[in-house]
C-alpha positions in Angstrom: 44.5 9.0 -52.9 41.8 8.4 -55.0 40.5 11.3 -57.1 37.1 11.4 -58.2 35.5 14.0 -60.4 32.9 16.8 -58.7 29.5 17.6 -60.3 29.6 20.7 -57.9 33.2 22.0 -59.2 33.1 20.5 -62.3 36.7 19.1 -62.0 38.1 15.9 -60.8 39.5 16.4 -56.8 41.3 14.5 -54.4 39.3 13.3 -52.0 40.9 14.6 -48.9 39.4 13.4 -45.7 37.5 15.7 -43.6 38.8 14.0 -40.6 41.5 12.1 -40.9 41.9 8.7 -41.9 37.9 8.8 -42.3 35.4 9.5 -45.1 32.0 10.3 -44.3 29.8 9.0 -47.6 25.9 9.5 -48.3 24.4 7.5 -50.8 20.7 8.3 -52.4 18.8 4.5 -52.0 16.2 3.1 -53.4 12.4 4.1 -53.1 10.8 1.1 -51.2 7.2 0.8 -53.3 8.7 -1.3 -56.3 12.0 -3.1 -57.2 15.8 -1.3 -58.0 16.4 -1.4 -62.0 19.4 -2.4 -62.9 20.4 1.4 -63.8 19.6 2.0 -60.5 21.7 -0.9 -59.2 24.1 0.5 -61.9 24.2 4.1 -59.7 25.0 1.5 -56.3 27.9 -0.3 -57.8 29.8 3.3 -58.2 29.2 3.8 -54.6 30.7 0.3 -53.6 33.3 1.0 -55.7 34.0 4.2 -54.0 34.1 2.9 -50.8 36.6 -0.5 -52.1 38.9 2.5 -53.5 39.1 4.3 -50.4 39.2 1.2 -47.7 42.3 -0.4 -51.0 44.2 3.0 -49.0 43.4 1.9 -45.3 40.6 4.6 -45.1 37.7 3.8 -43.1 35.1 4.7 -44.2 31.8 5.5 -42.9 28.8 5.0 -45.5 24.4 5.8 -45.3 22.3 4.8 -47.6 19.0 5.7 -47.2 15.7 4.2 -47.6 12.6 6.2 -49.0 9.7 4.3 -47.5 6.6 6.2 -49.3 6.9 8.9 -47.3 6.9 11.5 -49.2 4.3 10.3 -51.6 0.9 11.4 -52.2 -1.8 8.9 -51.5 -3.1 8.4 -54.5 0.4 7.5 -55.6 0.6 5.1 -52.9 -2.3 3.5 -54.1 -1.8 3.0 -57.4 1.6 1.3 -57.0 4.1 0.3 -59.2 3.2 -3.5 -59.9 1.3 -6.5 -59.3 3.3 -7.2 -55.9 1.6 -3.8 -54.4 -2.2 -4.5 -55.6 -1.8 -8.2 -53.9 -0.6 -6.6 -50.8 -3.6 -3.6 -50.8 -5.8 -6.6 -51.9 -4.3 -8.0 -49.2 -5.1 -5.4 -46.2 -1.2 -4.8 -45.7 0.2 -1.4 -45.2 2.4 0.9 -46.7 4.9 0.1 -44.2 4.4 -3.8 -44.7 4.9 -3.2 -48.6 8.2 -0.8 -48.1 9.6 -3.6 -45.6 8.7 -6.2 -48.8 10.4 -4.0 -51.1 13.2 -3.2 -48.7 14.0 -6.3 -48.0 14.6 -7.4 -51.6 16.3 -4.8 -52.4 19.2 -5.7 -49.9 19.5 -9.1 -51.3 20.1 -7.2 -54.6 22.6 -5.6 -53.1 24.0 -9.3 -51.2 23.8 -10.8 -54.9 25.9 -8.3 -56.4 28.4 -7.9 -53.5 27.5 -4.8 -52.7 29.4 -3.7 -49.4 26.5 -3.3 -46.7 26.5 0.5 -45.5 26.8 1.2 -42.3 23.1 2.2 -41.9 19.8 2.3 -44.0 17.9 4.8 -42.2 14.5 4.9 -43.1 12.8 8.5 -44.1 9.7 7.5 -41.8 11.8 7.2 -39.0 13.0 10.0 -39.2 10.5 13.3 -39.8 11.0 14.8 -36.5 14.6 15.7 -38.3 12.8 16.8 -41.4 10.6 18.8 -39.1 13.6 20.5 -37.1 15.5 21.6 -40.9 12.0 22.9 -42.4 11.0 25.4 -39.0 15.3 26.0 -39.1 14.6 27.4 -42.9 11.1 29.4 -42.2 13.2 31.2 -39.3 15.6 32.1 -41.2 13.6 33.2 -44.3 14.6 31.0 -46.8 11.2 29.2 -46.4 7.7 30.2 -46.0 4.1 28.5 -44.3 1.0 28.8 -47.5 -2.4 26.4 -45.8 -0.8 24.3 -44.3 2.2 23.8 -46.8 6.0 25.0 -46.4 7.6 25.7 -49.2 11.6 26.7 -49.7 11.4 30.1 -51.9 14.3 29.5 -54.6 15.1 33.0 -54.9 16.4 33.8 -51.4 19.4 31.3 -51.8 21.7 32.6 -53.9 23.5 29.3 -54.2 20.6 27.7 -56.4 21.8 25.6 -60.0 25.4 25.7 -59.0 25.4 21.7 -59.0 23.1 21.0 -62.2 24.2 24.8 -63.9 20.1 25.4 -64.3 20.8 29.0 -63.2 18.4 31.4 -65.3 14.8 30.9 -64.6 13.5 29.7 -67.7 15.8 27.0 -67.4 14.6 26.5 -63.7 10.8 26.7 -64.7 11.3 24.2 -67.4 12.3 21.9 -65.0 9.2 22.3 -62.8 7.8 18.7 -62.0 4.2 18.9 -61.6 1.2 21.6 -62.2 1.6 25.0 -61.3 1.1 25.3 -57.5 -0.9 28.7 -56.7 -0.3 28.3 -53.0 3.9 29.2 -54.6 5.1 32.5 -54.4 7.1 31.3 -57.7 6.5 28.1 -59.6 10.0 27.6 -59.1 10.1 26.9 -55.3 9.4 23.3 -53.9 7.9 22.0 -51.1 9.3 20.8 -47.6 5.9 19.8 -45.8 2.7 19.2 -48.0 -0.6 19.4 -45.7 -1.7 15.7 -45.5 -4.8 15.4 -48.2 -7.8 13.6 -47.2 -7.9 9.9 -46.6 -3.9 9.4 -46.0 -2.4 6.8 -43.9 0.8 8.1 -43.7 0.5 11.8 -41.6 2.6 13.2 -39.0 1.8 15.9 -36.7 3.8 19.7 -37.2 3.3 23.1 -36.2 2.0 24.0 -39.3 -1.0 20.5 -39.3 -0.9 17.0 -40.1 0.8 16.2 -43.0 4.1 15.2 -44.7 7.6 15.6 -45.8 8.3 17.0 -49.2 10.5 14.7 -51.9 14.0 16.1 -51.3 14.5 16.3 -47.2 14.8 13.5 -46.3 18.7 13.4 -47.4 19.3 16.5 -46.1 17.5 15.4 -42.4 19.6 11.4 -42.8 22.7 13.0 -44.4 23.4 15.8 -41.3 21.8 13.0 -38.6 24.5 10.5 -39.7 27.4 12.1 -40.8 27.2 16.1 -39.6 26.9 19.1 -41.2 30.2 18.9 -43.1 30.9 15.3 -44.9 33.2 14.3 -47.8 31.1 12.6 -50.3 27.3 12.3 -51.7 27.0 9.4 -54.6 23.6 9.2 -57.1 22.8 8.9 -60.5 22.8 12.2 -62.9 19.0 12.1 -62.7 19.2 13.0 -59.0 21.2 15.8 -60.5 18.0 18.0 -60.6 15.8 18.7 -58.7 16.4 16.6 -56.0 20.3 17.0 -54.9 19.7 20.7 -56.3 17.1 21.2 -53.5 19.4 19.1 -51.3 22.4 21.8 -51.4 19.8 24.5 -50.9 17.8 23.2 -47.4 21.3 21.8 -45.9 23.1 24.6 -46.4 20.4 26.9 -45.7 20.1 24.9 -43.0 23.9 24.9 -41.9 25.0 28.1 -43.1 28.0 27.2 -44.6 28.8 23.9 -47.6 27.9 20.4 -46.3 29.2 18.5 -49.1 32.8 18.5 -49.9 31.9 16.2 -53.2 29.2 15.3 -55.6 29.6 12.1 -57.7 27.1 10.6 -60.6 27.2 8.0 -61.8 25.5 7.7 -65.6 22.4 6.7 -66.8 22.1 2.9 -68.4 20.8 2.2 -71.3 18.4 -0.8 -72.5 19.2 -1.5 -76.0 20.0 2.0 -77.0 17.3 4.1 -74.9 16.5 4.8 -71.8 15.0 2.5 -68.9 11.6 3.0 -68.6 8.9 1.3 -67.3 6.8 2.3 -70.1 8.8 1.0 -72.5 8.8 -2.7 -71.2 12.7 -2.6 -71.0 13.3 -1.8 -67.1 14.5 -5.2 -66.3 16.3 -6.1 -62.8 17.8 -8.4 -61.2 15.7 -11.1 -61.2 15.0 -10.8 -64.7 18.8 -11.9 -65.2 19.2 -14.7 -63.2 16.0 -16.1 -64.7 18.8 -16.6 -67.6 20.9 -18.5 -65.6 23.1 -15.6 -65.5 25.2 -14.8 -62.1 24.6 -11.8 -60.9 28.3 -11.1 -60.8 28.0 -11.2 -64.7 25.7 -7.7 -64.2 28.4 -6.0 -61.7 31.6 -7.5 -64.5 29.3 -5.6 -67.4 29.5 -2.1 -65.5 33.0 -2.3 -64.6 33.6 -2.6 -68.7 32.6 0.9 -68.9 33.5 4.8 -66.8 31.0 5.4 -64.0 30.4 8.9 -65.4 29.8 7.5 -69.1 26.5 5.7 -70.5 26.4 1.8 -70.8 24.2 0.4 -73.0 22.7 -2.9 -71.9 21.9 -5.4 -73.6 21.4 -9.0 -73.5 24.2 -9.9 -75.6 26.7 -7.7 -73.7 25.5 -9.7 -70.1 25.7 -13.0 -72.3 29.7 -11.6 -72.5 30.2 -10.5 -69.3 29.0 -13.8 -68.2 31.2 -15.7 -70.6 34.0 -13.5 -69.4 33.8 -14.4 -65.6 33.0 -17.7 -66.3 36.4 -17.9 -67.9 38.2 -16.2 -65.8 37.0 -18.1 -63.0 38.2 -21.5 -64.8 42.0 -19.7 -64.7 41.9 -19.0 -60.7 40.7 -22.4 -60.6 43.3 -24.1 -62.5 46.0 -21.9 -61.8 45.2 -22.9 -57.1 45.9 -26.7 -58.7 49.5 -25.0 -60.0 50.9 -23.5 -57.0 53.0 -26.4 -56.0 53.6 -24.8 -52.6 55.7 -21.7 -53.9 55.1 -18.4 -52.4 54.3 -15.1 -54.6 57.3 -13.0 -55.9 57.3 -9.8 -53.4 58.7 -7.5 -56.1 56.3 -8.3 -58.5 53.5 -7.7 -56.5 54.2 -4.6 -55.4 54.7 -3.5 -59.4 51.3 -4.7 -60.7 49.6 -3.4 -57.1 51.2 -0.1 -57.9 49.4 0.1 -61.1 46.2 -1.3 -60.5 45.7 1.6 -57.6 47.2 4.0 -59.5 44.2 3.3 -62.7 41.7 3.0 -59.1 42.7 6.4 -58.1 42.2 7.8 -61.4 38.3 8.6 -61.3 37.7 5.2 -60.2 39.0 3.9 -63.9 37.2 0.3 -63.7 37.6 -0.5 -67.3 41.5 0.2 -67.0 41.7 -1.5 -64.0 39.4 -4.6 -65.5 42.1 -4.8 -68.3 44.8 -4.8 -65.9 43.6 -7.8 -64.3 43.2 -9.4 -68.0 46.6 -8.6 -68.9 47.6 -10.3 -65.6 45.6 -13.4 -66.3 47.6 -13.8 -69.9 51.2 -13.3 -68.7 53.9 -15.6 -67.9 53.6 -14.5 -64.0 53.3 -17.7 -61.5 50.1 -18.7 -61.0 51.1 -18.1 -57.2 51.8 -14.7 -57.4 48.3 -14.4 -59.8 46.3 -15.5 -56.9 47.9 -13.3 -54.5 47.6 -10.3 -57.0 44.2 -11.7 -58.1 43.2 -11.5 -54.0 44.2 -7.5 -54.2 42.2 -6.9 -57.3 39.7 -8.0 -56.3 39.3 -5.9 -52.8 38.2 -3.3 -55.2 36.5 -5.4 -58.1 33.8 -7.7 -56.1 34.1 -9.9 -58.3 34.4 -13.0 -55.4 36.5 -14.9 -58.4 39.3 -16.1 -55.2 36.6 -17.8 -54.0 36.4 -20.4 -56.9 37.3 -23.4 -54.7 34.8 -23.6 -52.9 32.0 -22.3 -55.0 33.7 -25.5 -57.7 33.7 -28.1 -54.9 32.0 -31.4 -55.7 31.0 -34.8 -53.7 32.7 -37.6 -52.6 31.7 -39.9 -55.0 32.3 -37.4 -58.0 35.8 -37.5 -56.9 35.9 -40.7 -56.8 34.8 -41.3 -60.3 37.1 -38.7 -61.3 40.2 -41.4 -59.3 38.5 -44.3 -61.7 38.8 -42.2 -64.9 42.5 -41.9 -63.8 43.1 -45.2 -63.8 41.6 -46.1 -67.3 43.3 -43.5 -69.0 46.0 -45.0 -67.4 45.7 -48.3 -68.3 44.6 -46.4 -72.4 41.4 -47.9 -71.7 40.1 -44.4 -73.8 36.6 -45.7 -74.2 36.2 -46.3 -70.9 37.5 -43.2 -69.5 35.2 -41.4 -72.1 31.9 -43.1 -70.8 32.5 -42.1 -67.4 33.5 -38.3 -68.7 30.1 -38.2 -70.7 28.5 -40.1 -67.5 29.6 -37.1 -65.1 28.3 -34.4 -68.2 25.3 -35.9 -68.3 24.8 -35.3 -64.5 26.4 -31.6 -64.8 29.9 -31.4 -64.2 32.6 -30.2 -66.3 35.8 -32.6 -66.5 38.8 -30.9 -67.3 42.3 -32.8 -68.2 45.8 -30.4 -67.6 48.6 -31.5 -67.4 48.9 -31.4 -63.6 45.6 -33.4 -62.8 42.2 -33.8 -63.9 39.3 -31.4 -62.3 36.1 -31.1 -61.8 33.5 -28.9 -61.4 29.7 -28.4 -61.6 27.9 -26.4 -64.4 26.9 -23.2 -63.5 23.2 -22.8 -63.8 24.4 -20.6 -67.1 26.0 -23.5 -69.0 22.8 -25.9 -68.0 20.7 -23.8 -70.1 23.2 -23.5 -72.8 22.8 -27.2 -73.7 19.4 -26.6 -73.9 18.4 -24.7 -76.8 20.1 -21.7 -78.9 18.2 -18.3 -77.5 18.7 -14.9 -79.3 19.0 -11.8 -77.4 18.5 -9.1 -80.1 16.7 -8.9 -83.3 19.9 -8.6 -85.3 21.0 -11.7 -84.3 18.3 -13.8 -85.9 18.6 -14.4 -89.5 16.3 -13.4 -92.5 15.1 -15.8 -94.7 13.1 -12.2 -97.0 15.1 -12.9 -99.3 14.4 -16.4 -100.0 12.2 -18.4 -102.0 9.2 -19.3 -100.5 9.9 -23.6 -99.1 6.0 -23.9 -98.4 2.5 -22.8 -98.9 1.4 -21.4 -95.9 3.3 -19.7 -92.2 1.2 -19.6 -89.4 3.0 -17.4 -87.1 2.8 -16.8 -83.5 4.4 -14.7 -81.0 4.4 -15.8 -77.3 5.2 -15.0 -74.1 4.2 -17.1 -70.9 0.2 -17.7 -70.5 1.2 -21.4 -71.3 -2.1 -22.7 -71.5 -3.5 -20.2 -74.0 0.0 -20.7 -76.3 -1.0 -24.9 -76.0 -5.1 -23.9 -77.4 -3.8 -21.6 -80.3 -1.1 -23.7 -81.6 -3.1 -26.9 -81.4 -6.1 -25.2 -82.8 -4.1 -23.9 -85.9 -2.4 -27.4 -86.6 -5.5 -29.0 -85.7 -7.5 -27.2 -89.3 -4.1 -26.9 -91.4 -4.7 -31.0 -91.6 -2.2 -32.1 -94.1 -1.2 -28.5 -95.9 2.0 -27.9 -97.2 2.7 -26.0 -94.4 4.8 -24.5 -91.0 3.8 -22.8 -87.3 6.9 -20.6 -86.6 6.3 -19.3 -82.7 8.5 -16.8 -81.0 9.0 -17.5 -77.9 9.6 -13.8 -76.2 11.4 -14.7 -73.1 8.6 -17.2 -71.5 9.5 -18.1 -67.6 6.8 -20.1 -67.7 7.4 -23.0 -69.2 6.2 -22.6 -72.5 9.5 -22.7 -74.1 10.1 -26.2 -73.0 6.5 -27.2 -73.8 7.0 -25.6 -77.5 10.3 -27.9 -77.7 8.3 -31.0 -76.8 6.1 -29.6 -79.8 8.5 -29.4 -81.7 10.1 -32.3 -81.1 6.4 -34.1 -82.3 5.6 -32.3 -85.3 9.0 -31.5 -87.2 6.2 -28.6 -88.8 6.6 -26.5 -86.0 10.1 -24.3 -85.5 10.8 -22.5 -82.1 12.9 -19.6 -82.4 13.8 -18.5 -78.8 13.8 -15.4 -77.3 16.0 -15.0 -73.5 14.2 -11.9 -72.7 10.7 -10.3 -73.8 11.6 -8.1 -76.4 9.0 -5.2 -77.8 6.3 -6.3 -79.6 7.4 -4.6 -82.9 10.9 -6.5 -82.2 9.3 -10.0 -81.9 7.0 -9.1 -84.9 10.0 -8.5 -87.1 11.9 -11.7 -85.8 8.8 -13.7 -86.8 8.3 -11.7 -90.2 12.1 -12.7 -91.1 11.5 -16.6 -90.0 8.7 -17.3 -92.3 9.1 -19.2 -94.9 5.3 -19.6 -96.0 3.9 -18.2 -99.9 1.3 -16.9 -97.4 1.4 -15.7 -93.9 -1.1 -15.7 -91.6 -0.1 -14.5 -87.8 -1.9 -15.4 -85.1 -2.5 -14.2 -81.3 -2.1 -16.6 -78.7 -5.6 -15.1 -77.6 -7.2 -16.5 -80.7 -8.4 -20.1 -81.4 -9.0 -21.4 -84.7 -12.4 -23.1 -85.3 -12.5 -24.1 -88.8 -10.9 -23.7 -91.9 -9.9 -20.3 -92.4 -6.3 -20.5 -94.3 -8.6 -21.5 -97.7 -10.5 -18.8 -97.4 -7.3 -16.7 -96.5 -5.2 -18.0 -99.4 -8.1 -17.4 -101.5 -9.1 -14.0 -101.0 -5.1 -13.1 -101.3 -5.1 -14.3 -105.1 -6.6 -10.7 -105.6 -3.5 -8.8 -106.4 -5.5 -5.6 -104.6 -6.1 -7.5 -101.5 -2.9 -6.8 -99.0 -4.2 -7.8 -95.8 -6.9 -9.8 -95.2 -8.3 -11.7 -91.5 -11.6 -11.2 -89.7 -11.6 -7.8 -87.6 -11.3 -5.3 -89.6 -11.1 -1.6 -88.2 -13.0 1.4 -89.6 -12.0 5.5 -88.9 -13.7 8.6 -90.8 -10.7 10.9 -88.8 -7.7 8.8 -88.4 -8.3 9.8 -84.7 -10.9 7.3 -83.9 -11.0 3.7 -84.8 -13.6 1.2 -84.4 -14.1 -2.2 -85.5 -16.3 -3.6 -88.4 -19.3 -4.5 -86.6 -19.1 -8.1 -88.3 -19.2 -7.0 -91.5 -16.7 -8.0 -94.8 -15.2 -5.8 -97.1 -12.7 -3.0 -97.2 -11.9 -1.6 -93.8 -9.0 0.6 -92.9 -6.9 -1.5 -90.5 -7.0 -5.2 -89.7 -6.3 -6.3 -85.8 -3.7 -8.0 -85.0 -5.6 -11.6 -83.5 -5.5 -12.7 -86.7 -3.8 -10.9 -89.5 -2.7 -12.4 -93.0 -1.0 -11.7 -96.2 1.8 -12.6 -98.9 4.9 -12.7 -97.6 7.0 -11.1 -100.7 4.2 -8.3 -100.3 7.1 -7.6 -97.2 9.7 -6.4 -99.8 7.6 -3.8 -100.7 6.1 -2.4 -97.5 8.7 -2.8 -94.9 8.6 -4.6 -91.2 6.5 -3.7 -88.4 8.0 -0.4 -86.3 10.8 -1.5 -83.0 9.2 1.6 -82.0 6.1 0.1 -80.9 7.3 -2.1 -77.4 3.5 -2.5 -76.9 1.7 -4.7 -79.0 -1.7 -1.8 -78.5 -1.9 0.3 -82.1 1.1 -1.8 -83.7 -1.7 -3.3 -86.1 -2.8 -0.1 -87.5 0.7 1.1 -88.3 1.3 -1.9 -90.5 -1.9 -1.8 -92.2 -1.0 1.4 -92.9 2.2 0.5 -94.2 0.4 -1.7 -96.5 -2.7 0.8 -97.8 0.3 3.4 -98.7 1.8 0.4 -101.1 -1.9 1.1 -102.8 -3.2 -2.3 -101.1 -6.5 -2.6 -99.7 -7.2 -4.1 -96.4 -10.3 -6.5 -96.4 -12.3 -8.2 -93.8 -14.0 -11.3 -93.7 -15.9 -11.9 -91.1 -17.2 -15.1 -91.0 -13.3 -16.9 -90.8 -13.9 -19.3 -87.9 -11.7 -17.4 -85.0 -12.9 -17.1 -81.2 -11.2 -14.6 -78.7 -10.5 -15.3 -75.7 -9.6 -13.2 -72.8 -6.5 -11.4 -74.1 -4.5 -11.4 -71.1 -0.8 -9.2 -71.9 -3.9 -6.4 -71.5 -6.6 -7.9 -69.1 -3.7 -8.1 -66.6 -2.1 -4.6 -66.9 -3.2 -1.6 -64.6 -5.8 0.5 -66.0 -3.7 3.3 -66.0 -0.6 2.0 -67.3 -2.5 -0.2 -70.5 -3.9 3.3 -71.4 -0.9 5.3 -71.1 1.1 2.7 -73.4 -1.7 3.0 -75.7 -1.5 6.2 -76.2 2.0 6.7 -76.5 1.6 4.2 -79.2 -1.6 6.1 -80.8 0.9 9.1 -80.8 3.6 7.0 -82.7 0.8 6.2 -85.2 -0.2 9.8 -85.6 3.1 10.9 -86.0 3.6 9.1 -88.9 0.6 8.4 -90.9 -1.8 11.5 -89.1 -1.7 13.5 -92.9 -2.7 10.7 -94.6 -6.4 10.8 -94.8 -6.6 10.0 -98.5 -5.5 6.6 -97.7 -9.1 6.4 -95.8 -11.4 3.9 -97.5 -14.3 6.4 -97.1 -11.5 9.0 -99.1 -11.1 6.4 -101.9 -12.5 7.3 -105.1 -15.7 5.4 -105.8 -15.5 3.0 -108.6 
């Protein structure tokens, strides 16, 4: 029987169904005003593996997964939304319900792609407000909640078990976890909202004995779990970020309402990190499933990747590790494909099947040891067990793994004309006409097919999207994969360096204007294609084929600005480096004046757009002036490549571009170099789309965080400012 770590008891416990033969399980589902990111999806995969493991033991699992359709959000949060889809939907006059349904459908589609077995019910929060009000009113009657001004609060001090799930028992710990500013209507800052009075202009609101309002954050899960599973059920799942305050509040509500323990086992999945840090929209690493699909990678490769780590340990997601998972999944499918032609009609060995099944189930039942189960699968794949036995065992294993590995024959079906070509090729090989056989093989490869010869037969299958993309050009997934030329001698006089991410028209304008004014100089143009998905990558490849001075470094997903700039500078080989932004158009010879200015050994950076400050807290542009500045804006930022070994590369922590130029400028100033502007340089600034297409609140927040990073490092270095430099 399956054993799971119970967050409530802090120990591994066997799942003992309350109702014989039936396990009732509730999963905290998505909030559908944005896409679920892959960290969310990891927790839903955990719940899916729990369900599959229980069903492997012939248990009937009743699984409920709620849909939070923005009922608990304040109106201003709903109006701000989370992304461009909501902004566009609001502009088109779509209702919150229509927006929620849009993202609900996206979520269900993502689960389907990940082969997650659908829950029996996906109840929506807005359909269950009466049940929430019923719980709220009983809690008030029992003295566990109180009403003030149309708001109803749960009184934490009245529930003796508060904190037992998270361990946040001390009053100070609870106060530190209060999410919002203190509400003066609360008796205790730790108290949380069950029902909130509707603010003026609110669209989503419901009548109650306290007046019109809307439910709090935690109450929906208590209401829906109890309605569909009863006042006592077996398993409740979610991510570790749900433990406090959400699940802690849910326990207080549910047990206060039912008068007894409601959930037997609370199981939580750990965080999915991205490139070593927690995923967050502000970090630019909150990847969604379509980001994976955009690389031609099968979503099931992400499922495979999640199998490689225990559900209750952190997993660091990188596109490098995802590519490795894709390769492993493809290799496994190819094995199954070959075995299916090697069975010769033989049946599986019953004793061998029983032994391997026992080993597999023992691993799965041991706190869902999926890494061990995956390793056992590969042990089987490389064993001398017969192909027919392997196929039967893999079918059994995949009941839990859920990789669809035994469906390969349907996926690998080819048209009859391709089968005929393989037959002709076999005839040519039989006549030892290998040149003609190789020609057919090459033609099929060009048409998108893999041909594989074996002792049993010649096999043919379609190439996957992943394989097709790998044939186009090499892509990198991280900075560490890109070789550095920093220790090599200069190979050309000048490098124009550009970081591009979509906005093809802007990229084309920038690149073409640079080439126009480079003329026949001894120069190169290096472009880091930072995960473009709008055809920019293809255009750059075409341009590079026409002019060999253009080098393109393709990154398979958008990296932070700091990392992209580091890659660019590691790849430059020019004596002078001129970094230009894709919003810039070169309108004259900027390169001669830049090279001339940098002959002055005291100048570290030059460009047309200088910045000045007197206190490090307020930078303003040079107002068209030339001369000494405190920083250079990144629209056009030029320096000698040899300086990089002194000043270092830009900092990776700047994932957003804003204020990175300040930080990098001060790296030069700290080494004693001047920042000198030449406002006469002929460049035109166009719309900066990375800035203009972000929501105002989001770009302000990202800028503020980057400015904080700058001040943390340079806030006490007023001595570097031009205004404080000794005269003469």
